[in-house]
Structures are given as C-alpha cells and as structure tokens.
N, CA and C atoms as a LAMMPS dump frame, in Angstrom:
ITEM: TIMESTEP
0
ITEM: NUMBER OF ATOMS
333
ITEM: BOX BOUNDS ff ff ff
-5.0000000000000000e+02 5.0000000000000000e+02
-5.0000000000000000e+02 5.0000000000000000e+02
-5.0000000000000000e+02 5.0000000000000000e+02
ITEM: ATOMS id mol type element x y z
1 1 1 N 0.837 -1.181 0
2 1 2 C 0 0 0
3 1 3 C 0.884 1.247 0
4 2 1 N 0.557 2.169 -0.866
5 2 2 C 1.318 3.41 -0.978
6 2 3 C 0.795 4.418 0.036
7 3 1 N 1.707 5.028 0.773
8 3 2 C 1.329 6.032 1.764
9 3 3 C 1.224 7.406 1.096
10 4 1 N 0.564 8.338 1.763
11 4 2 C 0.459 9.69 1.213
12 4 3 C 1.835 10.337 1.06
13 5 1 N 2.768 10.201 2.004
14 5 2 C 4.103 10.757 1.745
15 5 3 C 4.741 10.166 0.472
16 6 1 N 4.535 8.872 0.23
17 6 2 C 5.061 8.252 -0.994
18 6 3 C 4.407 8.86 -2.233
19 7 1 N 3.097 9.065 -2.16
20 7 2 C 2.373 9.638 -3.304
21 7 3 C 2.836 11.073 -3.569
22 8 1 N 3.107 11.813 -2.511
23 8 2 C 3.592 13.186 -2.688
24 8 3 C 4.993 13.176 -3.293
25 9 1 N 5.845 12.286 -2.845
26 9 2 C 7.18 12.16 -3.465
27 9 3 C 7.049 11.791 -4.94
28 10 1 N 6.094 10.91 -5.256
29 10 2 C 5.843 10.543 -6.655
30 10 3 C 5.409 11.748 -7.48
31 11 1 N 4.635 12.654 -6.868
32 11 2 C 4.193 13.888 -7.532
33 11 3 C 5.413 14.701 -8
34 12 1 N 6.364 14.897 -7.107
35 12 2 C 7.554 15.671 -7.483
36 12 3 C 8.417 14.908 -8.483
37 13 1 N 8.517 13.592 -8.328
38 13 2 C 9.262 12.779 -9.292
39 13 3 C 8.629 12.874 -10.681
40 14 1 N 7.3 12.976 -10.729
41 14 2 C 6.611 13.099 -12.012
42 14 3 C 7.018 14.379 -12.739
43 15 1 N 7.274 15.431 -11.987
44 15 2 C 7.774 16.661 -12.617
45 15 3 C 9.181 16.444 -13.184
46 16 1 N 9.969 15.613 -12.548
47 16 2 C 11.317 15.309 -13.038
48 16 3 C 11.278 14.454 -14.3
49 17 1 N 10.328 13.524 -14.355
50 17 2 C 10.285 12.54 -15.441
51 17 3 C 9.277 12.874 -16.532
52 18 1 N 8.399 13.836 -16.271
53 18 2 C 7.376 14.196 -17.251
54 18 3 C 6.181 13.259 -17.259
55 19 1 N 5.965 12.521 -16.167
56 19 2 C 4.877 11.545 -16.089
57 19 3 C 3.595 12.216 -15.578
58 20 1 N 2.877 12.84 -16.487
59 20 2 C 1.678 13.587 -16.126
60 20 3 C 0.591 12.694 -15.544
61 21 1 N 0.547 11.437 -15.92
62 21 2 C -0.49 10.526 -15.422
63 21 3 C -0.451 10.409 -13.896
64 22 1 N 0.735 10.417 -13.318
65 22 2 C 0.858 10.339 -11.855
66 22 3 C 0.216 11.558 -11.208
67 23 1 N 0.471 12.724 -11.757
68 23 2 C -0.09 13.957 -11.21
69 23 3 C -1.609 13.958 -11.393
70 24 1 N -2.091 13.521 -12.539
71 24 2 C -3.535 13.469 -12.783
72 24 3 C -4.236 12.561 -11.777
73 25 1 N -3.623 11.454 -11.428
74 25 2 C -4.214 10.53 -10.464
75 25 3 C -4.24 11.12 -9.06
76 26 1 N -3.251 11.913 -8.718
77 26 2 C -3.154 12.452 -7.361
78 26 3 C -4.106 13.619 -7.118
79 27 1 N -4.343 14.434 -8.142
80 27 2 C -5.151 15.64 -7.968
81 27 3 C -6.637 15.323 -8.16
82 28 1 N -7.453 15.724 -7.207
83 28 2 C -8.889 15.45 -7.282
84 28 3 C -9.544 16.263 -8.394
85 29 1 N -10.74 15.87 -8.768
86 29 2 C -11.491 16.6 -9.796
87 29 3 C -11.822 18.018 -9.343
88 30 1 N -11.897 18.246 -8.041
89 30 2 C -12.204 19.57 -7.482
90 30 3 C -10.933 20.364 -7.156
91 31 1 N -9.803 19.916 -7.614
92 31 2 C -8.505 20.508 -7.292
93 31 3 C -8.444 21.99 -7.668
94 32 1 N -7.8 22.772 -6.772
95 32 2 C -7.465 24.168 -7.059
96 32 3 C -6.02 24.414 -6.651
97 33 1 N -5.431 25.469 -7.225
98 33 2 C -4.01 25.765 -7.037
99 33 3 C -3.835 27.263 -6.858
100 34 1 N -3.082 27.625 -5.819
101 34 2 C -2.8 29.036 -5.537
102 34 3 C -1.307 29.219 -5.347
103 35 1 N -0.786 30.286 -5.931
104 35 2 C 0.617 30.678 -5.768
105 35 3 C 0.657 32.199 -5.847
106 36 1 N 1.821 32.804 -5.684
107 36 2 C 1.889 34.254 -5.863
108 36 3 C 1.476 34.69 -7.278
109 37 1 N 1.46 33.746 -8.222
110 37 2 C 1.085 34.066 -9.601
111 37 3 C -0.306 33.565 -9.98
112 38 1 N -0.951 32.79 -9.123
113 38 2 C -2.227 32.15 -9.443
114 38 3 C -3.156 32.241 -8.239
115 39 1 N -4.444 32.478 -8.505
116 39 2 C -5.406 32.585 -7.416
117 39 3 C -6.493 31.53 -7.567
118 40 1 N -6.288 30.391 -6.93
119 40 2 C -7.27 29.305 -6.908
120 40 3 C -7.704 28.876 -8.309
121 41 1 N -6.713 28.674 -9.184
122 41 2 C -7.051 28.2 -10.525
123 41 3 C -7.534 26.749 -10.442
124 42 1 N -8.364 26.355 -11.379
125 42 2 C -8.923 25.009 -11.354
126 42 3 C -7.941 23.997 -11.963
127 43 1 N -8.334 22.751 -11.915
128 43 2 C -7.476 21.639 -12.349
129 43 3 C -7.057 21.788 -13.82
130 44 1 N -8.008 22.085 -14.676
131 44 2 C -7.702 22.213 -16.111
132 44 3 C -6.714 23.358 -16.358
133 45 1 N -6.914 24.474 -15.683
134 45 2 C -6.007 25.614 -15.842
135 45 3 C -4.626 25.276 -15.289
136 46 1 N -4.583 24.549 -14.18
137 46 2 C -3.302 24.115 -13.617
138 46 3 C -2.513 23.299 -14.641
139 47 1 N -3.171 22.326 -15.277
140 47 2 C -2.454 21.502 -16.247
141 47 3 C -2.053 22.301 -17.482
142 48 1 N -2.862 23.266 -17.877
143 48 2 C -2.524 24.095 -19.032
144 48 3 C -1.409 25.093 -18.73
145 49 1 N -1.43 25.654 -17.519
146 49 2 C -0.493 26.731 -17.176
147 49 3 C 0.76 26.24 -16.445
148 50 1 N 0.6 25.332 -15.487
149 50 2 C 1.705 24.952 -14.608
150 50 3 C 2.457 23.704 -15.073
151 51 1 N 1.733 22.707 -15.552
152 51 2 C 2.391 21.451 -15.919
153 51 3 C 3.499 21.633 -16.959
154 52 1 N 3.345 22.478 -17.986
155 52 2 C 4.43 22.624 -18.968
156 52 3 C 5.772 23.031 -18.346
157 53 1 N 5.752 23.604 -17.152
158 53 2 C 6.982 23.986 -16.464
159 53 3 C 7.858 22.806 -16.102
160 54 1 N 7.313 21.599 -16.122
161 54 2 C 8.119 20.422 -15.778
162 54 3 C 9.306 20.271 -16.732
163 55 1 N 9.184 20.785 -17.936
164 55 2 C 10.264 20.673 -18.931
165 55 3 C 11.515 21.435 -18.502
166 56 1 N 11.35 22.383 -17.586
167 56 2 C 12.473 23.201 -17.127
168 56 3 C 13.069 22.709 -15.812
169 57 1 N 12.454 21.67 -15.233
170 57 2 C 12.893 21.184 -13.926
171 57 3 C 13.614 19.848 -14.063
172 58 1 N 14.702 19.744 -13.335
173 58 2 C 15.533 18.555 -13.418
174 58 3 C 15.444 17.681 -12.169
175 59 1 N 15.359 18.341 -10.994
176 59 2 C 15.411 17.557 -9.764
177 59 3 C 14.781 18.317 -8.6
178 60 1 N 14.112 17.563 -7.71
179 60 2 C 13.591 18.093 -6.454
180 60 3 C 14.291 17.391 -5.315
181 61 1 N 14.817 18.165 -4.396
182 61 2 C 15.4 17.635 -3.17
183 61 3 C 14.441 17.996 -2.04
184 62 1 N 13.633 17.034 -1.613
185 62 2 C 12.652 17.289 -0.567
186 62 3 C 13.376 17.354 0.768
187 63 1 N 13.296 18.518 1.395
188 63 2 C 13.986 18.758 2.66
189 63 3 C 13.115 18.386 3.857
190 64 1 N 11.807 18.648 3.747
191 64 2 C 10.859 18.288 4.806
192 64 3 C 9.547 17.89 4.149
193 65 1 N 8.925 16.871 4.715
194 65 2 C 7.62 16.409 4.251
195 65 3 C 6.851 15.927 5.467
196 66 1 N 5.824 16.679 5.835
197 66 2 C 5.013 16.361 7.008
198 66 3 C 3.572 16.192 6.557
199 67 1 N 2.967 15.074 6.908
200 67 2 C 1.555 14.822 6.617
201 67 3 C 0.835 14.624 7.947
202 68 1 N -0.229 15.416 8.149
203 68 2 C -0.968 15.323 9.411
204 68 3 C -2.373 15.894 9.221
205 69 1 N -3.368 15.172 9.682
206 69 2 C -4.748 15.653 9.757
207 69 3 C -5.251 16.28 8.456
208 70 1 N -5.057 15.597 7.348
209 70 2 C -5.59 16.084 6.08
210 70 3 C -4.792 17.18 5.419
211 71 1 N -3.561 17.375 5.881
212 71 2 C -2.69 18.404 5.313
213 71 3 C -1.284 17.839 5.134
214 72 1 N -0.565 18.407 4.185
215 72 2 C 0.844 18.073 4.015
216 72 3 C 1.609 19.373 3.811
217 73 1 N 2.788 19.439 4.388
218 73 2 C 3.665 20.587 4.231
219 73 3 C 4.984 20.068 3.683
220 74 1 N 5.397 20.653 2.559
221 74 2 C 6.593 20.175 1.871
222 74 3 C 7.528 21.363 1.645
223 75 1 N 8.774 21.203 2.052
224 75 2 C 9.81 22.2 1.779
225 75 3 C 10.839 21.513 0.904
226 76 1 N 11.192 22.162 -0.206
227 76 2 C 12.123 21.531 -1.138
228 76 3 C 13.047 22.549 -1.792
229 77 1 N 14.123 22.016 -2.328
230 77 2 C 14.991 22.778 -3.22
231 77 3 C 14.871 22.112 -4.577
232 78 1 N 14.633 22.908 -5.592
233 78 2 C 14.504 22.385 -6.951
234 78 3 C 15.673 22.874 -7.795
235 79 1 N 16.048 22.034 -8.741
236 79 2 C 17.107 22.395 -9.681
237 79 3 C 16.522 22.417 -11.082
238 80 1 N 16.745 23.525 -11.769
239 80 2 C 16.29 23.677 -13.145
240 80 3 C 17.271 23.018 -14.106
241 81 1 N 16.832 22.814 -15.32
242 81 2 C 17.672 22.215 -16.362
243 81 3 C 18.954 23.024 -16.555
244 82 1 N 18.873 24.356 -16.4
245 82 2 C 20.051 25.205 -16.594
246 82 3 C 20.988 25.212 -15.385
247 83 1 N 20.642 24.427 -14.345
248 83 2 C 21.5 24.333 -13.166
249 83 3 C 21.151 25.304 -12.056
250 84 1 N 20.276 26.264 -12.311
251 84 2 C 19.878 27.191 -11.247
252 84 3 C 18.994 26.457 -10.237
253 85 1 N 18.977 26.974 -9.017
254 85 2 C 18.226 26.341 -7.933
255 85 3 C 17.316 27.363 -7.257
256 86 1 N 16.228 26.854 -6.691
257 86 2 C 15.332 27.695 -5.918
258 86 3 C 14.666 26.84 -4.844
259 87 1 N 14.179 27.512 -3.801
260 87 2 C 13.51 26.82 -2.695
261 87 3 C 12.076 27.318 -2.579
262 88 1 N 11.156 26.39 -2.319
263 88 2 C 9.743 26.725 -2.101
264 88 3 C 9.205 25.889 -0.956
265 89 1 N 8.065 26.321 -0.456
266 89 2 C 7.272 25.549 0.487
267 89 3 C 5.893 25.399 -0.131
268 90 1 N 5.329 24.205 -0.04
269 90 2 C 3.993 23.953 -0.561
270 90 3 C 3.143 23.317 0.527
271 91 1 N 1.897 23.749 0.573
272 91 2 C 0.912 23.194 1.505
273 91 3 C -0.151 22.478 0.679
274 92 1 N -0.342 21.197 0.943
275 92 2 C -1.352 20.395 0.257
276 92 3 C -2.527 20.176 1.205
277 93 1 N -3.746 20.364 0.697
278 93 2 C -4.944 19.944 1.408
279 93 3 C -5.337 18.595 0.826
280 94 1 N -5.538 17.627 1.692
281 94 2 C -5.781 16.259 1.27
282 94 3 C -7.25 15.896 1.425
283 95 1 N -7.726 15.094 0.473
284 95 2 C -9.086 14.58 0.493
285 95 3 C -8.986 13.079 0.241
286 96 1 N -8.883 12.323 1.32
287 96 2 C -8.654 10.882 1.177
288 96 3 C -7.265 10.645 0.622
289 97 1 N -7.18 9.952 -0.508
290 97 2 C -5.873 9.67 -1.112
291 97 3 C -5.554 10.614 -2.269
292 98 1 N -6.267 11.75 -2.326
293 98 2 C -6.003 12.736 -3.366
294 98 3 C -5.74 14.103 -2.752
295 99 1 N -5.223 14.992 -3.575
296 99 2 C -4.94 16.368 -3.178
297 99 3 C -6.047 17.256 -3.745
298 100 1 N -6.683 18.049 -2.874
299 100 2 C -7.767 18.918 -3.329
300 100 3 C -7.324 20.367 -3.54
301 101 1 N -6.203 20.752 -2.93
302 101 2 C -5.712 22.126 -3.099
303 101 3 C -4.219 22.165 -2.775
304 102 1 N -3.499 23.016 -3.504
305 102 2 C -2.089 23.295 -3.215
306 102 3 C -1.895 24.802 -3.138
307 103 1 N -1.22 25.238 -2.076
308 103 2 C -0.736 26.611 -1.941
309 103 3 C 0.776 26.558 -2.064
310 104 1 N 1.331 27.37 -2.957
311 104 2 C 2.782 27.44 -3.12
312 104 3 C 3.273 28.769 -2.566
313 105 1 N 4.3 28.69 -1.747
314 105 2 C 4.947 29.869 -1.186
315 105 3 C 6.35 29.93 -1.748
316 106 1 N 6.593 30.896 -2.623
317 106 2 C 7.895 31.022 -3.257
318 106 3 C 8.953 31.382 -2.234
319 107 1 N 10.089 30.746 -2.364
320 107 2 C 11.221 31.025 -1.486
321 107 3 C 12.275 31.799 -2.233
322 108 1 N 13.48 31.28 -2.198
323 108 2 C 14.601 31.976 -2.824
324 108 3 C 14.442 31.997 -4.334
325 109 1 N 14.966 33.049 -4.935
326 109 2 C 14.972 33.153 -6.38
327 109 3 C 16.061 32.254 -6.954
328 110 1 N 15.909 31.87 -8.234
329 110 2 C 16.949 31.017 -8.845
330 110 3 C 18.323 31.682 -8.759
331 111 1 N 19.352 30.838 -8.65
332 111 2 C 20.748 31.335 -8.628
333 111 3 C 21.05 32.107 -9.886
C-alpha cells in the first residue's frame, strides 16, 4: 500500500520525469491551485499553465515532508535544467488519497 508521503514524493518525481499521469491521479477533480502568480485556478487551468513547467525542472530535493490531519507541508529545493536552484514551500490539502488544493509559497529566487 502506498502512503500519502510516498504519493507526494511521486508527484515531485513526475515533474522530473514528465509523467503527467501520476499527477492526474493524485489531484482530485475539485482541485485548485494558488501561488503568488495564481489565485485558486482550477485543475484544467493548472495543467494548461503549470504542468508545462516540468520541462524546465531537473530535480527536487525534498527537505521536509510532514503529513498530518488532512494536510501536508513540503519544503524543497529544486534544480532547473540550466542548473539554477530555488527553494519553495507547498501546503497540500488532502481529500482521502487525493490532493484537493495546493498553496505554493515562493522562497529563494533562482541562482
């Protein structure tokens, strides 16, 4: 049985490998996404606007991953294809074995 921390790690790995099917399975039909650039966009808009960014990402180093009471908090450092790095924190709202909402908090700017 796959745990929610495993599924969340798979989500970030999918961005590294371009495996959109993994992300589609994890995000609920009612999924919304908020970041400093997006305000509660829906699932279809997320895949149209955010998913193409996976082509620029090479690796995620998950520094912290905490799952508790229907929420997950993830802190990571990401490396872009060009070698630049940045840090973010993401908060996932969980609905059973799926993610219903993600808030992204931008950290450091790329090197």
